[in-house]
C-alpha positions as CSV (number, residue, x, y, z in Angstrom):
1,M,0.0,0.0,0.0
2,T,1.3,3.3,-1.0
3,T,1.3,6.4,1.1
4,D,-1.4,7.9,-1.2
5,N,-3.6,4.8,-0.7
6,A,-3.1,4.9,3.0
7,T,-3.9,8.6,3.1
8,H,-7.0,8.0,0.9
9,L,-8.2,5.1,3.2
10,G,-7.6,7.3,6.3
11,S,-9.5,10.1,4.6
12,E,-12.4,7.8,3.8
13,R,-12.5,6.5,7.3
14,S,-12.3,10.0,8.7
15,N,-15.2,11.0,6.4
16,E,-17.2,8.0,7.5
17,D,-16.6,8.9,11.1
18,L,-17.6,12.5,10.5
19,L,-20.8,11.3,8.7
20,K,-21.6,9.0,11.6
21,K,-21.0,11.8,14.0
22,I,-23.2,14.1,12.0
23,E,-26.0,11.5,11.9
24,E,-25.7,11.0,15.7
25,L,-25.9,14.8,16.2
26,K,-28.9,15.1,13.9
27,K,-30.7,12.3,15.8
28,Q,-29.8,14.0,19.1
29,N,-31.1,17.3,17.8
30,E,-34.4,15.8,16.7
31,E,-34.8,14.1,20.1
32,L,-34.1,17.4,21.9
33,S,-36.4,19.3,19.6
34,T,-39.2,16.7,20.2
35,R,-38.6,16.9,24.0
36,L,-38.7,20.7,23.8
37,L,-42.1,20.6,22.1
38,Y,-43.4,18.2,24.7
39,L,-42.1,20.4,27.5
40,R,-43.6,23.5,25.9
41,A,-47.0,21.8,25.6
42,E,-46.8,20.6,29.2
43,Y,-45.9,24.2,30.3
44,E,-48.8,25.6,28.4
45,N,-51.2,23.0,29.8
46,L,-49.9,23.9,33.3
47,L,-50.6,27.6,32.7
48,K,-54.1,26.8,31.5
49,R,-54.8,24.6,34.4
50,T,-53.5,27.1,36.9
51,E,-55.6,29.9,35.3
52,K,-58.7,27.7,35.5
53,E,-58.0,26.9,39.2
54,I,-57.4,30.6,40.0
55,S,-60.7,31.4,38.3
56,E,-62.6,28.7,40.2
57,I,-61.1,30.0,43.5
58,K,-62.2,33.5,42.6
59,N,-65.7,32.3,41.8
60,V,-66.0,30.4,45.1
61,A,-64.9,33.5,47.0
62,N,-67.2,35.7,45.0
63,E,-70.1,33.4,45.6
64,R,-69.5,33.4,49.4
65,T,-69.4,37.2,49.4
66,V,-72.5,37.4,47.3
67,K,-74.4,35.0,49.7
68,K,-73.4,37.3,52.6
69,V,-74.7,40.3,50.7
70,I,-78.0,38.5,50.0
71,E,-78.3,37.8,53.8
72,L,-77.7,41.5,54.4
73,K,-80.4,42.4,51.8
74,E,-82.9,40.1,53.5
75,T,-82.1,41.6,56.9
76,V,-82.6,45.1,55.6
77,E,-85.9,44.0,54.0
78,H,-87.0,42.5,57.3
79,A,-86.1,45.8,59.0
80,I,-88.1,47.7,56.5
81,Q,-91.2,45.5,57.3
82,M,-90.6,46.1,61.0
83,V,-90.4,49.9,60.8
84,K,-92.8,50.5,58.0
85,E,-95.7,51.5,60.1
86,K,-94.0,52.6,63.3
87,A,-91.0,54.6,62.2
88,D,-90.5,58.1,60.9
89,A,-90.8,58.4,57.1
90,S,-87.1,59.4,56.9
91,V,-86.0,56.3,58.7
92,L,-88.0,54.2,56.3
93,K,-86.6,56.1,53.4
94,G,-83.0,55.4,54.7
95,F,-83.7,51.7,54.8
96,E,-85.2,51.7,51.4
97,L,-82.1,53.6,50.0
98,I,-79.8,51.0,51.6
99,S,-81.9,48.2,50.1
100,A,-81.8,49.8,46.7
101,K,-78.0,50.1,46.9
102,I,-77.7,46.5,47.9
103,D,-79.9,45.5,44.9
104,E,-77.7,47.6,42.6
105,I,-74.5,45.9,43.9
106,L,-76.0,42.4,43.5
107,K,-77.1,43.1,40.0
108,S,-73.7,44.5,39.0
109,E,-72.2,41.2,40.2
110,G,-74.5,39.1,38.0
111,V,-77.0,38.2,40.7
112,A,-80.6,37.7,39.7
113,E,-83.7,36.5,41.7
114,V,-85.2,33.2,40.6
115,E,-88.7,33.7,39.2
116,S,-91.2,31.5,41.1
117,V,-94.8,32.4,41.7
118,G,-97.1,31.3,38.9
119,K,-94.2,29.3,37.3
120,K,-94.0,25.5,36.9
121,F,-91.9,23.8,39.6
122,D,-88.3,23.2,38.5
123,P,-86.2,21.2,40.9
124,Y,-83.1,23.0,39.7
125,Y,-84.4,26.4,40.7
126,H,-87.0,25.5,43.4
127,E,-87.2,23.6,46.6
128,V,-90.7,22.4,47.7
129,V,-91.5,23.1,51.3
130,Q,-95.2,22.4,51.1
131,V,-97.8,21.0,48.7
132,V,-101.2,22.8,48.8
133,E,-104.5,21.9,47.2
134,S,-105.7,24.6,44.8
135,D,-107.4,25.2,41.5
136,E,-104.0,25.7,39.8
137,P,-102.6,22.9,37.7
138,D,-100.3,20.4,39.5
139,G,-96.8,21.6,40.0
140,T,-97.6,25.3,39.8
141,I,-95.8,27.5,42.4
142,I,-98.4,29.3,44.3
143,E,-96.2,31.0,47.0
144,E,-92.6,31.8,47.5
145,V,-91.4,31.2,51.1
146,R,-87.8,32.3,50.5
147,K,-86.3,33.9,47.4
148,G,-83.8,32.0,45.3
149,Y,-80.9,33.5,43.5
150,T,-78.6,32.9,40.5
151,L,-75.1,34.2,40.0
152,N,-74.2,34.6,36.4
153,G,-76.9,32.2,35.4
154,R,-75.9,29.5,38.0
155,V,-78.2,28.7,40.9
156,I,-76.5,29.6,44.2
157,R,-79.7,29.3,46.3
158,P,-83.0,27.7,45.1
159,S,-86.3,29.3,46.0
160,M,-88.3,27.7,48.8
161,V,-91.8,27.4,47.4
162,K,-95.3,26.0,48.0
163,V,-96.6,24.0,45.1
164,S,-100.2,23.3,44.0
165,K,-101.9,20.0,43.8
166,K,-105.2,20.0,41.9
167,R,-108.2,19.7,44.1
168,G,-110.1,16.5,43.8
169,G,-107.4,14.8,41.8
């Protein structure tokens, strides 16, 4: 073997080694790129999950606060009924202003009263406390014992109602 042949063989072997190394590096690059894509997707899913959990926590906290404001509203309404005939007109007016402000706050937070009297009983919105014989069709709400409320369309407290049962049926 001549020196030229030996150099040529060495050069071929060197080229083969370089090509193998390049292929290995390409494969590593592809694996790392794929891993990076998976990690990015996992990170984005974690962000979405965290945002959803934070939103749920805010909703629960908001619902708790809204329920307390509803209790306050009912207390003020009860006070209005108590002082309606006995108190000075300005005291009554003060309570009515407070009640109106509470209603305004609840409405701005997405709270609405559940419609009841005259409606057909719906177990999602109403809770039966008594069945009363009447001339109304079965299942018609004839009296509301306690108001129900929704928050952004979701029931947070069902109405307590009296429901009709057709007489003679």
